[in-house]
PDB file with one MODEL, atoms N, CA, C and O in Angstrom:
MODEL        1
ATOM      1  N   MET A   1     222.631  82.327  99.038  1.00  0.00           N
ATOM      2  CA  MET A   1     221.306  81.914  98.660  1.00  0.00           C
ATOM      3  C   MET A   1     220.768  82.904  97.635  1.00  0.00           C
ATOM      4  O   MET A   1     220.788  84.117  97.847  1.00  0.00           O
ATOM      5  N   ALA A   2     220.300  82.376  96.549  1.00  0.00           N
ATOM      6  CA  ALA A   2     219.794  83.223  95.472  1.00  0.00           C
ATOM      7  C   ALA A   2     218.340  83.567  95.744  1.00  0.00           C
ATOM      8  O   ALA A   2     217.584  82.734  96.244  1.00  0.00           O
ATOM      9  N   THR A   3     217.954  84.769  95.423  1.00  0.00           N
ATOM     10  CA  THR A   3     216.558  85.184  95.606  1.00  0.00           C
ATOM     11  C   THR A   3     215.786  84.925  94.319  1.00  0.00           C
ATOM     12  O   THR A   3     216.309  85.067  93.214  1.00  0.00           O
ATOM     13  N   ALA A   4     214.548  84.546  94.494  1.00  0.00           N
ATOM     14  CA  ALA A   4     213.700  84.288  93.325  1.00  0.00           C
ATOM     15  C   ALA A   4     213.271  85.611  92.727  1.00  0.00           C
ATOM     16  O   ALA A   4     212.908  86.545  93.442  1.00  0.00           O
ATOM     17  N   ARG A   5     213.316  85.678  91.430  1.00  0.00           N
ATOM     18  CA  ARG A   5     212.932  86.903  90.731  1.00  0.00           C
ATOM     19  C   ARG A   5     211.607  86.647  90.013  1.00  0.00           C
ATOM     20  O   ARG A   5     211.488  85.698  89.238  1.00  0.00           O
ATOM     21  N   ILE A   6     210.624  87.487  90.274  1.00  0.00           N
ATOM     22  CA  ILE A   6     209.320  87.379  89.616  1.00  0.00           C
ATOM     23  C   ILE A   6     209.324  88.354  88.447  1.00  0.00           C
ATOM     24  O   ILE A   6     209.401  89.566  88.645  1.00  0.00           O
ATOM     25  N   PRO A   7     209.240  87.826  87.236  1.00  0.00           N
ATOM     26  CA  PRO A   7     209.281  88.717  86.077  1.00  0.00           C
ATOM     27  C   PRO A   7     207.984  89.517  85.961  1.00  0.00           C
ATOM     28  O   PRO A   7     206.929  89.095  86.434  1.00  0.00           O
ATOM     29  N   ASN A   8     208.089  90.650  85.336  1.00  0.00           N
ATOM     30  CA  ASN A   8     206.937  91.515  85.121  1.00  0.00           C
ATOM     31  C   ASN A   8     206.325  91.130  83.775  1.00  0.00           C
ATOM     32  O   ASN A   8     206.821  91.534  82.723  1.00  0.00           O
ATOM     33  N   ASN A   9     205.253  90.352  83.814  1.00  0.00           N
ATOM     34  CA  ASN A   9     204.627  89.865  82.584  1.00  0.00           C
ATOM     35  C   ASN A   9     203.286  90.550  82.344  1.00  0.00           C
ATOM     36  O   ASN A   9     202.253  89.883  82.272  1.00  0.00           O
ATOM     37  N   VAL A  10     203.293  91.847  82.222  1.00  0.00           N
ATOM     38  CA  VAL A  10     202.058  92.602  82.017  1.00  0.00           C
ATOM     39  C   VAL A  10     201.332  92.141  80.756  1.00  0.00           C
ATOM     40  O   VAL A  10     200.114  91.965  80.804  1.00  0.00           O
ATOM     41  N   PRO A  11     202.023  91.935  79.620  1.00  0.00           N
ATOM     42  CA  PRO A  11     201.291  91.470  78.427  1.00  0.00           C
ATOM     43  C   PRO A  11     200.606  90.118  78.652  1.00  0.00           C
ATOM     44  O   PRO A  11     199.494  89.905  78.168  1.00  0.00           O
ATOM     45  N   THR A  12     201.252  89.210  79.376  1.00  0.00           N
ATOM     46  CA  THR A  12     200.649  87.904  79.654  1.00  0.00           C
ATOM     47  C   THR A  12     199.416  88.063  80.530  1.00  0.00           C
ATOM     48  O   THR A  12     198.389  87.430  80.286  1.00  0.00           O
ATOM     49  N   ILE A  13     199.518  88.897  81.535  1.00  0.00           N
ATOM     50  CA  ILE A  13     198.380  89.145  82.428  1.00  0.00           C
ATOM     51  C   ILE A  13     197.229  89.772  81.655  1.00  0.00           C
ATOM     52  O   ILE A  13     196.071  89.413  81.868  1.00  0.00           O
ATOM     53  N   GLN A  14     197.534  90.702  80.763  1.00  0.00           N
ATOM     54  CA  GLN A  14     196.484  91.327  79.950  1.00  0.00           C
ATOM     55  C   GLN A  14     195.817  90.302  79.033  1.00  0.00           C
ATOM     56  O   GLN A  14     194.600  90.325  78.852  1.00  0.00           O
ATOM     57  N   THR A  15     196.607  89.414  78.462  1.00  0.00           N
ATOM     58  CA  THR A  15     196.060  88.373  77.590  1.00  0.00           C
ATOM     59  C   THR A  15     195.144  87.445  78.377  1.00  0.00           C
ATOM     60  O   THR A  15     194.049  87.114  77.923  1.00  0.00           O
ATOM     61  N   ILE A  16     195.590  87.029  79.551  1.00  0.00           N
ATOM     62  CA  ILE A  16     194.765  86.167  80.405  1.00  0.00           C
ATOM     63  C   ILE A  16     193.479  86.887  80.792  1.00  0.00           C
ATOM     64  O   ILE A  16     192.405  86.285  80.791  1.00  0.00           O
ATOM     65  N   ASP A  17     193.582  88.154  81.116  1.00  0.00           N
ATOM     66  CA  ASP A  17     192.409  88.950  81.485  1.00  0.00           C
ATOM     67  C   ASP A  17     191.427  89.030  80.315  1.00  0.00           C
ATOM     68  O   ASP A  17     190.216  88.944  80.515  1.00  0.00           O
ATOM     69  N   GLN A  18     191.945  89.195  79.097  1.00  0.00           N
ATOM     70  CA  GLN A  18     191.078  89.246  77.912  1.00  0.00           C
ATOM     71  C   GLN A  18     190.383  87.901  77.685  1.00  0.00           C
ATOM     72  O   GLN A  18     189.199  87.855  77.353  1.00  0.00           O
ATOM     73  N   ILE A  19     191.124  86.818  77.865  1.00  0.00           N
ATOM     74  CA  ILE A  19     190.539  85.485  77.690  1.00  0.00           C
ATOM     75  C   ILE A  19     189.432  85.258  78.714  1.00  0.00           C
ATOM     76  O   ILE A  19     188.348  84.786  78.372  1.00  0.00           O
ATOM     77  N   ILE A  20     189.708  85.594  79.959  1.00  0.00           N
ATOM     78  CA  ILE A  20     188.697  85.434  81.015  1.00  0.00           C
ATOM     79  C   ILE A  20     187.476  86.304  80.715  1.00  0.00           C
ATOM     80  O   ILE A  20     186.341  85.866  80.898  1.00  0.00           O
ATOM     81  N   GLY A  21     187.707  87.526  80.258  1.00  0.00           N
ATOM     82  CA  GLY A  21     186.601  88.421  79.909  1.00  0.00           C
ATOM     83  C   GLY A  21     185.748  87.862  78.782  1.00  0.00           C
ATOM     84  O   GLY A  21     184.520  87.940  78.825  1.00  0.00           O
ATOM     85  N   THR A  22     186.406  87.296  77.767  1.00  0.00           N
ATOM     86  CA  THR A  22     185.684  86.707  76.636  1.00  0.00           C
ATOM     87  C   THR A  22     184.850  85.514  77.077  1.00  0.00           C
ATOM     88  O   THR A  22     183.688  85.384  76.691  1.00  0.00           O
ATOM     89  N   ILE A  23     185.440  84.649  77.882  1.00  0.00           N
ATOM     90  CA  ILE A  23     184.709  83.480  78.386  1.00  0.00           C
ATOM     91  C   ILE A  23     183.532  83.918  79.253  1.00  0.00           C
ATOM     92  O   ILE A  23     182.444  83.350  79.163  1.00  0.00           O
ATOM     93  N   SER A  24     183.751  84.917  80.080  1.00  0.00           N
ATOM     94  CA  SER A  24     182.679  85.430  80.937  1.00  0.00           C
ATOM     95  C   SER A  24     181.531  85.980  80.094  1.00  0.00           C
ATOM     96  O   SER A  24     180.361  85.748  80.399  1.00  0.00           O
ATOM     97  N   ASP A  25     181.874  86.713  79.026  1.00  0.00           N
ATOM     98  CA  ASP A  25     180.845  87.255  78.134  1.00  0.00           C
ATOM     99  C   ASP A  25     180.059  86.131  77.459  1.00  0.00           C
ATOM    100  O   ASP A  25     178.841  86.219  77.307  1.00  0.00           O
ATOM    101  N   GLN A  26     180.769  85.073  77.054  1.00  0.00           N
ATOM    102  CA  GLN A  26     180.098  83.938  76.415  1.00  0.00           C
ATOM    103  C   GLN A  26     179.145  83.248  77.387  1.00  0.00           C
ATOM    104  O   GLN A  26     178.031  82.880  77.016  1.00  0.00           O
ATOM    105  N   PHE A  27     179.583  83.076  78.620  1.00  0.00           N
ATOM    106  CA  PHE A  27     178.709  82.468  79.630  1.00  0.00           C
ATOM    107  C   PHE A  27     177.480  83.340  79.885  1.00  0.00           C
ATOM    108  O   PHE A  27     176.368  82.830  80.022  1.00  0.00           O
ATOM    109  N   SER A  28     177.684  84.641  79.947  1.00  0.00           N
ATOM    110  CA  SER A  28     176.554  85.555  80.179  1.00  0.00           C
ATOM    111  C   SER A  28     175.551  85.482  79.033  1.00  0.00           C
ATOM    112  O   SER A  28     174.341  85.465  79.260  1.00  0.00           O
ATOM    113  N   ALA A  29     176.058  85.438  77.798  1.00  0.00           N
ATOM    114  CA  ALA A  29     175.171  85.345  76.636  1.00  0.00           C
ATOM    115  C   ALA A  29     174.413  84.023  76.644  1.00  0.00           C
ATOM    116  O   ALA A  29     173.219  83.986  76.347  1.00  0.00           O
ATOM    117  N   GLN A  30     175.103  82.945  76.983  1.00  0.00           N
ATOM    118  CA  GLN A  30     174.455  81.634  77.044  1.00  0.00           C
ATOM    119  C   GLN A  30     173.391  81.614  78.140  1.00  0.00           C
ATOM    120  O   GLN A  30     172.304  81.070  77.944  1.00  0.00           O
ATOM    121  N   GLN A  31     173.702  82.201  79.280  1.00  0.00           N
ATOM    122  CA  GLN A  31     172.742  82.255  80.384  1.00  0.00           C
ATOM    123  C   GLN A  31     171.498  83.035  79.968  1.00  0.00           C
ATOM    124  O   GLN A  31     170.378  82.642  80.294  1.00  0.00           O
ATOM    125  N   LEU A  32     171.693  84.132  79.254  1.00  0.00           N
ATOM    126  CA  LEU A  32     170.561  84.938  78.799  1.00  0.00           C
ATOM    127  C   LEU A  32     169.684  84.145  77.831  1.00  0.00           C
ATOM    128  O   LEU A  32     168.457  84.199  77.918  1.00  0.00           O
ATOM    129  N   ARG A  33     170.309  83.409  76.906  1.00  0.00           N
ATOM    130  CA  ARG A  33     169.540  82.585  75.962  1.00  0.00           C
ATOM    131  C   ARG A  33     168.738  81.520  76.704  1.00  0.00           C
ATOM    132  O   ARG A  33     167.572  81.282  76.390  1.00  0.00           O
ATOM    133  N   ILE A  34     169.359  80.889  77.676  1.00  0.00           N
ATOM    134  CA  ILE A  34     168.675  79.844  78.445  1.00  0.00           C
ATOM    135  C   ILE A  34     167.522  80.439  79.249  1.00  0.00           C
ATOM    136  O   ILE A  34     166.444  79.849  79.322  1.00  0.00           O
ATOM    137  N   GLN A  35     167.750  81.605  79.852  1.00  0.00           N
ATOM    138  CA  GLN A  35     166.681  82.256  80.614  1.00  0.00           C
ATOM    139  C   GLN A  35     165.498  82.596  79.714  1.00  0.00           C
ATOM    140  O   GLN A  35     164.346  82.466  80.127  1.00  0.00           O
ATOM    141  N   CYS A  36     165.778  83.031  78.485  1.00  0.00           N
ATOM    142  CA  CYS A  36     164.698  83.348  77.542  1.00  0.00           C
ATOM    143  C   CYS A  36     163.917  82.091  77.173  1.00  0.00           C
ATOM    144  O   CYS A  36     162.688  82.121  77.100  1.00  0.00           O
ATOM    145  N   LYS A  37     164.628  80.984  76.939  1.00  0.00           N
ATOM    146  CA  LYS A  37     163.951  79.723  76.616  1.00  0.00           C
ATOM    147  C   LYS A  37     163.088  79.260  77.783  1.00  0.00           C
ATOM    148  O   LYS A  37     161.960  78.808  77.587  1.00  0.00           O
ATOM    149  N   ILE A  38     163.615  79.373  78.985  1.00  0.00           N
ATOM    150  CA  ILE A  38     162.846  78.978  80.170  1.00  0.00           C
ATOM    151  C   ILE A  38     161.597  79.844  80.294  1.00  0.00           C
ATOM    152  O   ILE A  38     160.516  79.335  80.590  1.00  0.00           O
ATOM    153  N   GLN A  39     161.740  81.142  80.071  1.00  0.00           N
ATOM    154  CA  GLN A  39     160.596  82.048  80.168  1.00  0.00           C
ATOM    155  C   GLN A  39     159.531  81.691  79.138  1.00  0.00           C
ATOM    156  O   GLN A  39     158.338  81.721  79.441  1.00  0.00           O
ATOM    157  N   GLU A  40     159.959  81.351  77.916  1.00  0.00           N
ATOM    158  CA  GLU A  40     159.004  80.939  76.885  1.00  0.00           C
ATOM    159  C   GLU A  40     158.261  79.677  77.313  1.00  0.00           C
ATOM    160  O   GLU A  40     157.047  79.576  77.136  1.00  0.00           O
ATOM    161  N   GLN A  41     158.986  78.722  77.873  1.00  0.00           N
ATOM    162  CA  GLN A  41     158.357  77.478  78.323  1.00  0.00           C
ATOM    163  C   GLN A  41     157.391  77.734  79.472  1.00  0.00           C
ATOM    164  O   GLN A  41     156.328  77.116  79.541  1.00  0.00           O
ATOM    165  N   VAL A  42     157.750  78.632  80.366  1.00  0.00           N
ATOM    166  CA  VAL A  42     156.864  78.976  81.487  1.00  0.00           C
ATOM    167  C   VAL A  42     155.578  79.600  80.957  1.00  0.00           C
ATOM    168  O   VAL A  42     154.486  79.257  81.411  1.00  0.00           O
ATOM    169  N   GLN A  43     155.705  80.511  80.003  1.00  0.00           N
ATOM    170  CA  GLN A  43     154.519  81.156  79.442  1.00  0.00           C
ATOM    171  C   GLN A  43     153.618  80.141  78.738  1.00  0.00           C
ATOM    172  O   GLN A  43     152.396  80.184  78.885  1.00  0.00           O
ATOM    173  N   THR A  44     154.222  79.230  77.977  1.00  0.00           N
ATOM    174  CA  THR A  44     153.451  78.194  77.292  1.00  0.00           C
ATOM    175  C   THR A  44     152.734  77.303  78.300  1.00  0.00           C
ATOM    176  O   THR A  44     151.559  76.975  78.133  1.00  0.00           O
ATOM    177  N   THR A  45     153.450  76.921  79.339  1.00  0.00           N
ATOM    178  CA  THR A  45     152.859  76.076  80.378  1.00  0.00           C
ATOM    179  C   THR A  45     151.719  76.803  81.081  1.00  0.00           C
ATOM    180  O   THR A  45     150.681  76.204  81.364  1.00  0.00           O
ATOM    181  N   ASN A  46     151.903  78.077  81.362  1.00  0.00           N
ATOM    182  CA  ASN A  46     150.852  78.863  82.021  1.00  0.00           C
ATOM    183  C   ASN A  46     149.595  78.936  81.160  1.00  0.00           C
ATOM    184  O   ASN A  46     148.482  78.846  81.677  1.00  0.00           O
ATOM    185  N   VAL A  47     149.770  79.099  79.845  1.00  0.00           N
ATOM    186  CA  VAL A  47     148.620  79.144  78.939  1.00  0.00           C
ATOM    187  C   VAL A  47     147.886  77.806  78.968  1.00  0.00           C
ATOM    188  O   VAL A  47     146.657  77.763  79.017  1.00  0.00           O
ATOM    189  N   ARG A  48     148.650  76.720  78.938  1.00  0.00           N
ATOM    190  CA  ARG A  48     148.026  75.389  78.966  1.00  0.00           C
ATOM    191  C   ARG A  48     147.285  75.155  80.280  1.00  0.00           C
ATOM    192  O   ARG A  48     146.175  74.623  80.285  1.00  0.00           O
ATOM    193  N   PHE A  49     147.894  75.551  81.383  1.00  0.00           N
ATOM    194  CA  PHE A  49     147.232  75.372  82.676  1.00  0.00           C
ATOM    195  C   PHE A  49     145.995  76.254  82.789  1.00  0.00           C
ATOM    196  O   PHE A  49     145.000  75.850  83.390  1.00  0.00           O
ATOM    197  N   ALA A  50     146.050  77.450  82.218  1.00  0.00           N
ATOM    198  CA  ALA A  50     144.882  78.331  82.255  1.00  0.00           C
ATOM    199  C   ALA A  50     143.722  77.699  81.491  1.00  0.00           C
ATOM    200  O   ALA A  50     142.578  77.740  81.945  1.00  0.00           O
ATOM    201  N   ALA A  51     144.018  77.115  80.332  1.00  0.00           N
ATOM    202  CA  ALA A  51     142.971  76.450  79.551  1.00  0.00           C
ATOM    203  C   ALA A  51     142.423  75.244  80.308  1.00  0.00           C
ATOM    204  O   ALA A  51     141.212  75.021  80.332  1.00  0.00           O
ATOM    205  N   LEU A  52     143.300  74.478  80.918  1.00  0.00           N
ATOM    206  CA  LEU A  52     142.870  73.310  81.693  1.00  0.00           C
ATOM    207  C   LEU A  52     142.023  73.735  82.894  1.00  0.00           C
ATOM    208  O   LEU A  52     141.019  73.097  83.208  1.00  0.00           O
ATOM    209  N   THR A  53     142.427  74.801  83.552  1.00  0.00           N
ATOM    210  CA  THR A  53     141.667  75.318  84.695  1.00  0.00           C
ATOM    211  C   THR A  53     140.264  75.735  84.266  1.00  0.00           C
ATOM    212  O   THR A  53     139.281  75.460  84.955  1.00  0.00           O
ATOM    213  N   LYS A  54     140.191  76.401  83.117  1.00  0.00           N
ATOM    214  CA  LYS A  54     138.884  76.830  82.613  1.00  0.00           C
ATOM    215  C   LYS A  54     137.998  75.619  82.311  1.00  0.00           C
ATOM    216  O   LYS A  54     136.811  75.613  82.639  1.00  0.00           O
ATOM    217  N   GLN A  55     138.583  74.597  81.684  1.00  0.00           N
ATOM    218  CA  GLN A  55     137.817  73.383  81.390  1.00  0.00           C
ATOM    219  C   GLN A  55     137.336  72.709  82.670  1.00  0.00           C
ATOM    220  O   GLN A  55     136.198  72.245  82.744  1.00  0.00           O
ATOM    221  N   MET A  56     138.198  72.658  83.666  1.00  0.00           N
ATOM    222  CA  MET A  56     137.818  72.033  84.941  1.00  0.00           C
ATOM    223  C   MET A  56     136.702  72.819  85.613  1.00  0.00           C
ATOM    224  O   MET A  56     135.774  72.230  86.167  1.00  0.00           O
ATOM    225  N   GLN A  57     136.786  74.150  85.570  1.00  0.00           N
ATOM    226  CA  GLN A  57     135.745  74.975  86.173  1.00  0.00           C
ATOM    227  C   GLN A  57     134.412  74.771  85.462  1.00  0.00           C
ATOM    228  O   GLN A  57     133.360  74.714  86.100  1.00  0.00           O
ATOM    229  N   GLN A  58     134.464  74.660  84.127  1.00  0.00           N
ATOM    230  CA  GLN A  58     133.236  74.414  83.368  1.00  0.00           C
ATOM    231  C   GLN A  58     132.656  73.046  83.714  1.00  0.00           C
ATOM    232  O   GLN A  58     131.443  72.899  83.862  1.00  0.00           O
ATOM    233  N   LEU A  59     133.522  72.056  83.841  1.00  0.00           N
ATOM    234  CA  LEU A  59     133.061  70.711  84.189  1.00  0.00           C
ATOM    235  C   LEU A  59     132.426  70.694  85.577  1.00  0.00           C
ATOM    236  O   LEU A  59     131.369  70.096  85.778  1.00  0.00           O
ATOM    237  N   ILE A  60     133.075  71.349  86.524  1.00  0.00           N
ATOM    238  CA  ILE A  60     132.533  71.418  87.886  1.00  0.00           C
ATOM    239  C   ILE A  60     131.194  72.142  87.881  1.00  0.00           C
ATOM    240  O   ILE A  60     130.243  71.712  88.533  1.00  0.00           O
ATOM    241  N   SER A  61     131.128  73.239  87.143  1.00  0.00           N
ATOM    242  CA  SER A  61     129.889  74.005  87.065  1.00  0.00           C
ATOM    243  C   SER A  61     128.774  73.169  86.442  1.00  0.00           C
ATOM    244  O   SER A  61     127.639  73.186  86.917  1.00  0.00           O
ATOM    245  N   THR A  62     129.100  72.441  85.383  1.00  0.00           N
ATOM    246  CA  THR A  62     128.106  71.606  84.702  1.00  0.00           C
ATOM    247  C   THR A  62     127.609  70.488  85.603  1.00  0.00           C
ATOM    248  O   THR A  62     126.409  70.221  85.664  1.00  0.00           O
ATOM    249  N   THR A  63     128.523  69.839  86.298  1.00  0.00           N
ATOM    250  CA  THR A  63     128.120  68.709  87.140  1.00  0.00           C
ATOM    251  C   THR A  63     127.368  69.162  88.379  1.00  0.00           C
ATOM    252  O   THR A  63     126.507  68.430  88.867  1.00  0.00           O
ATOM    253  N   THR A  64     127.660  70.330  88.898  1.00  0.00           N
ATOM    254  CA  THR A  64     126.950  70.798  90.093  1.00  0.00           C
ATOM    255  C   THR A  64     125.577  71.359  89.751  1.00  0.00           C
ATOM    256  O   THR A  64     124.708  71.435  90.619  1.00  0.00           O
ATOM    257  N   GLU A  65     125.369  71.752  88.494  1.00  0.00           N
ATOM    258  CA  GLU A  65     124.074  72.287  88.087  1.00  0.00           C
ATOM    259  C   GLU A  65     123.078  71.188  87.754  1.00  0.00           C
ATOM    260  O   GLU A  65     121.879  71.459  87.685  1.00  0.00           O
ATOM    261  N   GLN A  66     123.533  69.955  87.543  1.00  0.00           N
ATOM    262  CA  GLN A  66     122.647  68.852  87.161  1.00  0.00           C
ATOM    263  C   GLN A  66     121.867  68.370  88.389  1.00  0.00           C
ATOM    264  O   GLN A  66     122.429  68.270  89.479  1.00  0.00           O
ATOM    265  N   PRO A  67     120.591  68.076  88.216  1.00  0.00           N
ATOM    266  CA  PRO A  67     119.807  67.524  89.333  1.00  0.00           C
ATOM    267  C   PRO A  67     120.366  66.173  89.767  1.00  0.00           C
ATOM    268  O   PRO A  67     120.954  65.447  88.966  1.00  0.00           O
ATOM    269  N   ALA A  68     120.182  65.853  91.016  1.00  0.00           N
ATOM    270  CA  ALA A  68     120.748  64.630  91.586  1.00  0.00           C
ATOM    271  C   ALA A  68     120.153  63.376  90.960  1.00  0.00           C
ATOM    272  O   ALA A  68     120.835  62.355  90.882  1.00  0.00           O
ATOM    273  N   ASP A  69     118.880  63.425  90.505  1.00  0.00           N
ATOM    274  CA  ASP A  69     118.246  62.221  89.974  1.00  0.00           C
ATOM    275  C   ASP A  69     118.342  62.124  88.450  1.00  0.00           C
ATOM    276  O   ASP A  69     117.615  61.336  87.846  1.00  0.00           O
ATOM    277  N   THR A  70     119.213  62.900  87.818  1.00  0.00           N
ATOM    278  CA  THR A  70     119.354  62.849  86.360  1.00  0.00           C
ATOM    279  C   THR A  70     119.806  61.474  85.906  1.00  0.00           C
ATOM    280  O   THR A  70     119.261  60.922  84.950  1.00  0.00           O
ATOM    281  N   TYR A  71     120.791  60.924  86.580  1.00  0.00           N
ATOM    282  CA  TYR A  71     121.310  59.604  86.236  1.00  0.00           C
ATOM    283  C   TYR A  71     120.994  58.659  87.391  1.00  0.00           C
ATOM    284  O   TYR A  71     121.612  58.723  88.453  1.00  0.00           O
ATOM    285  N   THR A  72     120.036  57.799  87.165  1.00  0.00           N
ATOM    286  CA  THR A  72     119.631  56.909  88.251  1.00  0.00           C
ATOM    287  C   THR A  72     120.407  55.603  88.256  1.00  0.00           C
ATOM    288  O   THR A  72     120.573  54.978  89.303  1.00  0.00           O
ATOM    289  N   THR A  73     120.886  55.189  87.079  1.00  0.00           N
ATOM    290  CA  THR A  73     121.649  53.940  87.017  1.00  0.00           C
ATOM    291  C   THR A  73     122.880  54.128  86.146  1.00  0.00           C
ATOM    292  O   THR A  73     122.989  55.099  85.397  1.00  0.00           O
ATOM    293  N   ALA A  74     123.793  53.195  86.256  1.00  0.00           N
ATOM    294  CA  ALA A  74     124.995  53.241  85.424  1.00  0.00           C
ATOM    295  C   ALA A  74     124.628  53.111  83.954  1.00  0.00           C
ATOM    296  O   ALA A  74     125.261  53.738  83.104  1.00  0.00           O
ATOM    297  N   GLY A  75     123.613  52.307  83.639  1.00  0.00           N
ATOM    298  CA  GLY A  75     123.169  52.152  82.251  1.00  0.00           C
ATOM    299  C   GLY A  75     122.666  53.463  81.682  1.00  0.00           C
ATOM    300  O   GLY A  75     122.976  53.813  80.544  1.00  0.00           O
ATOM    301  N   ASP A  76     121.883  54.194  82.477  1.00  0.00           N
ATOM    302  CA  ASP A  76     121.409  55.507  82.043  1.00  0.00           C
ATOM    303  C   ASP A  76     122.581  56.441  81.784  1.00  0.00           C
ATOM    304  O   ASP A  76     122.578  57.202  80.816  1.00  0.00           O
ATOM    305  N   LEU A  77     123.572  56.380  82.648  1.00  0.00           N
ATOM    306  CA  LEU A  77     124.743  57.233  82.510  1.00  0.00           C
ATOM    307  C   LEU A  77     125.478  56.919  81.220  1.00  0.00           C
ATOM    308  O   LEU A  77     125.881  57.831  80.498  1.00  0.00           O
ATOM    309  N   MET A  78     125.657  55.647  80.923  1.00  0.00           N
ATOM    310  CA  MET A  78     126.355  55.248  79.709  1.00  0.00           C
ATOM    311  C   MET A  78     125.583  55.677  78.471  1.00  0.00           C
ATOM    312  O   MET A  78     126.178  56.133  77.495  1.00  0.00           O
ATOM    313  N   VAL A  79     124.258  55.534  78.504  1.00  0.00           N
ATOM    314  CA  VAL A  79     123.441  55.950  77.369  1.00  0.00           C
ATOM    315  C   VAL A  79     123.567  57.447  77.174  1.00  0.00           C
ATOM    316  O   VAL A  79     123.672  57.918  76.042  1.00  0.00           O
ATOM    317  N   SER A  80     123.559  58.200  78.261  1.00  0.00           N
ATOM    318  CA  SER A  80     123.659  59.647  78.168  1.00  0.00           C
ATOM    319  C   SER A  80     125.000  60.068  77.583  1.00  0.00           C
ATOM    320  O   SER A  80     125.071  61.042  76.834  1.00  0.00           O
ATOM    321  N   TRP A  81     126.059  59.345  77.915  1.00  0.00           N
ATOM    322  CA  TRP A  81     127.372  59.679  77.362  1.00  0.00           C
ATOM    323  C   TRP A  81     127.415  59.457  75.858  1.00  0.00           C
ATOM    324  O   TRP A  81     128.163  60.129  75.147  1.00  0.00           O
ATOM    325  N   ARG A  82     126.629  58.534  75.386  1.00  0.00           N
ATOM    326  CA  ARG A  82     126.609  58.259  73.948  1.00  0.00           C
ATOM    327  C   ARG A  82     125.726  59.257  73.202  1.00  0.00           C
ATOM    328  O   ARG A  82     125.667  59.246  71.973  1.00  0.00           O
ATOM    329  N   GLY A  83     125.063  60.092  73.928  1.00  0.00           N
ATOM    330  CA  GLY A  83     124.237  61.105  73.298  1.00  0.00           C
ATOM    331  C   GLY A  83     122.777  60.698  73.135  1.00  0.00           C
ATOM    332  O   GLY A  83     121.976  61.496  72.650  1.00  0.00           O
ATOM    333  N   ALA A  84     122.415  59.498  73.520  1.00  0.00           N
ATOM    334  CA  ALA A  84     121.019  59.063  73.424  1.00  0.00           C
ATOM    335  C   ALA A  84     120.275  59.473  74.681  1.00  0.00           C
ATOM    336  O   ALA A  84     120.849  59.536  75.768  1.00  0.00           O
ATOM    337  N   ALA A  85     118.991  59.749  74.520  1.00  0.00           N
ATOM    338  CA  ALA A  85     118.196  60.139  75.682  1.00  0.00           C
ATOM    339  C   ALA A  85     117.360  58.994  76.169  1.00  0.00           C
ATOM    340  O   ALA A  85     116.622  59.139  77.144  1.00  0.00           O
TER     341      ALA A  85
ENDMDL
END
């Protein structure tokens, strides 16, 4: 019975290791770019939500400061929205 011989392929192993290292580096660089894009989008979204929150707070403040009898009918409300008194 013949025994199987495993050749010593150090150069092949080194080449495979270099290829894997290169691919790993490319994935890491791509991941970093994607993380930066996500962070930019998060910051943009946060700015938009902050502006919306401020507008909502102003609207709530404005509506709660108005006397209850300011708008007695829907017609009065519509006229007020058009800017007429």
